N, C-alpha and C positions, 0 to 999 in steps of 0.2 A: 881765266880766259873768258868765262861766261859773264862776268861782271866787270866790264872794262873800266868803270868809273869808281871802283871800290878801293879804299885804303884801309888796311887792317894792321893792327899792332897787337901782338900777344905777348904776355909775360908769364914766366914760370919760375917759381922759387923752389930751390933744392938746397936745403941746409942754409948756408950763409950766402949763397950765390943766386943772382937773378939772370935768367936768360931771356932775351928779347928776340922776337922775330917780326919782321914787317914785310908786307906784300902790297904792291900797288898795281892796279890794272892798267891796261894800255892807255886809256883816256886820261887817267890821273897822271901818268908819266908824261904824256904829251902836254899837259898843263903845267909841268914843271915840278910835280911832286915826286920825289925819288926816295925809295925805301932806304937807301944807304944814308941819305941826309937825315931821315927820321931816326934811324938807329943811332947815328952819331949824336943826335940831339938828346934822346932819352937816356942813352948810356952815360953821357956826360953828367946828367943830373944825378945819376946813381953811382958815380965814381968809377965808371968803367969806360969801355971803348968797344967799337965795332964798326961794321961797314958792309958793303956789298954792292950789288948791281941796282940799277934804277927800279927793277921790278921785284926784287927780293933781297933781303939782307938779314944779318944776325949780329948779335953782340951780347955783352954781359956787363954786369955791375955787381957791386957788393954792399951798397948802402940800402938795406931793406926799408929803412924809415922814409926814404925818398921815392919809393916805388909808386905810391899813389900820385905824388906830384908829377912824376915822369909821365905816367899814363894820362893824367889830366892835361898835360901840356900839348899832347898830340893834336887836339882840335885847333888850338890857337896856331900851332906850327903849320898845319895844313892850310888854315885860313890865310895865313900870311903869304903863303906861296900863291894862293889864288887871287889875292888882293890887287 
């Protein structure tokens, strides 16, 4: 709530599974950036799925070798929504 323009994506690895969490501030959502869309994007890269609301979402994946690629893709994904 305090940082309305922030977009954050976190990932946690536990054994063979990846858990992703995304959060988008009110201004980011107003510009068309939705946490659920981000989660669907990054989890697809890692062989998983997920979703949620425009302001917060969760998902998972199982391809640990793709984790860095998934996180690196977030900047381009957000930029494409602002474009």
